[in-house]
Structures are given as C-alpha cells and as structure tokens.
N, C-alpha and C positions, 0 to 999 in steps of 0.2 A: 195493562201488560198484554191481553187478547192480541190487541192489534201487532203489537212489537212480534207475538210469535208467530200471527201471520206472515207479517214482511219477512221475519229468518223462515219460516219454510218456505214463501213464493223467491227468497233470493236464493236458496238450496236449488231450487228444481229451474231456473234458469240457465242456460249457458254462456260461460264468457266467452261469447262470439262475434268483440267489436262493438262497434253502436247502439243498437239496440236490438232489446230482446223482448220477445210475448213469450211467458207461459200464461197456463192456467191450471188451478189445482181446483177441488171440488166448491171449494168454496169465494176464488177469487180469481178477476185473471189481473194477473200484474203486467206493467211495463217501463222497462229501465233505458236509459242512456246512461254515457258516461262508461268509466273504467270499469272493474267488476270488484276490485279493492282500492278505488281510487276515487276522484271526483264522478259524483252521477246523481242522480235525479229519477226515482222511481213511485210512480203511479199503481197504486193498488183498488182496483174497483172491485168493494167488497159487495155484492149484492143479498148476499146471507143474513147479514147484520140490519139491526135495526133501530134507527133508516138506515138502508142501502147509504152507503157513502164510499168513498172517493178518498183515497190517505194518498198525497203526497208528502215522501219523505225527500232531501236533501242528504248527500253524507260528501263529506268536506267542498259545499260550496254554501255558501247564503251562513249571514249571522241575525242577531234581532236587530230588527233597523235594517234590512234587506229586502227588496222587492224584488220578487218574482212576476216573471209575466209570460203567460202559455200563448201563443200564438199559430191559428194552424189556418195552413196553406197560404202563408202571405197576406191573411185578411188583417186591414189596417185598424179594429179593435181587436185585444188581445180578448179572448174567450174566458182569460180567469186572470186575472190581477191581488198582488196579493203582498202586504209587506209584515214580515215576521216579526212577531213581540220575543222581549226575552221570556215566555212559558213555553214560546214554540220550537227554539232553538238553546243546545245542549252545548258544554266542550268533552269531550273525552281525549281518550288516547290517541285515536284518530282523528282528533281533528273536530272541526264542527258538526251538526246536525241539525236540522231544523225540519218538523213536521206538522202539518195542516189537514184535518179533516172537514172534508164539504163535504156534507149530507143530503139527502134527497130533496132536503127541503128548504135547500140552498138553489135560487136559479143557477148559478154558476154548475150545478152537478149536469142539470140533465142538456147545460150547455158545451159542455166538456165530452159530455157521454155521445151525443148526437154528433157532433163536430169531428172525435175521433174518430168513428164507425164512418163517417162520408171520407174524410178528410184522407190526406197520400200525406203529410209529414208535419208535424209540430215542432215549434222553435221555440226554447225557455231558455228563458233570458233572466239572470239573478242580475241585478247590482244590488253593489256594497255600499249603500251609502253615499254612491257617487263615487267613488275609490276604484273599484274592480267592477270591471262585468266580465261574466263568462256563460259562453254562450253553446248550448248543448238543444244538437239537431236528432229527432226522433221521428224515425218513418214509420207510418201508424199500418201499412200493408198488412193484413193478417188481425189486425184488431177485431175488426168486426165480427170474423168468426168466431175467435179464442172465445170474444161476449156470449156473457148466454143472452 
C-alpha cells in the first residue's frame, strides 16, 4: 500500500507535458513516459525504502506474459528485461496495469541507476506475447540532477 501511495503522490507532482517528466519528492525521484491518463510507464526511484528500490509501473501497457525491455542509448543488451507474471498485473476500469519492484539487491537495480544517470535516452519496449508491441522513449536529461 505504501508503494501505491508513493506512486500516486509522485504522479500528482508531475506535470502532464508530453512524453517525459522528471519529478522529485523528498522520498523518490520519478520518471514517466507516455500520456498522463493513457498508456504510460513510470519509474519510481525510492532510495529511502529498505532496501532501496525501483518501482516500474505500467498503465494500459502490458499484461501477464508480456515482456518489457529497457534499453539505454541503443545498447545492444537491455539494461532490464522482465516477463510480467499474473501476480504483477491487474485489470481495472482504466485497463491493465503491471508493477514490478527491483530492489537494490538485484544487479538490474545498479545497472538501471548507473545507465539512467549517464544515458541520454531510454527506450521502453513492451511485447504482448508476440501480438502487439508498444515502444516508448524516455529522455534521461535531468535525471542525474534530480536523483539523490
């Protein structure tokens, strides 16, 4: 419940100005790409959590069995690749939402943090079981300054 509350608070802090937004609260830095009330992907960097974590949340993108790839600066290997499980995805009035938590104990946490700080752009690809593919681009300028 605490994580959902942080995502909601962080979402309120973000301005709905197009493709990407960087916002910082006292507890978390948030990056979002996509439409505010439509299909989007949100990264919440919660360094105050025990252990620190990155919460990756999708809205109206992805279902259980969908693969998400996060690629920074066109590197050949994704910095993060994950297949959403049924426990991570829900359906509601506004469509599907999926959420995965990447803790500091996971090597992907350190890789994402490092590449997001140094990179220029991230590409988020969600492949729905080979049927549909959604691509979102996330400019990373300003992330290094906004993160703790």
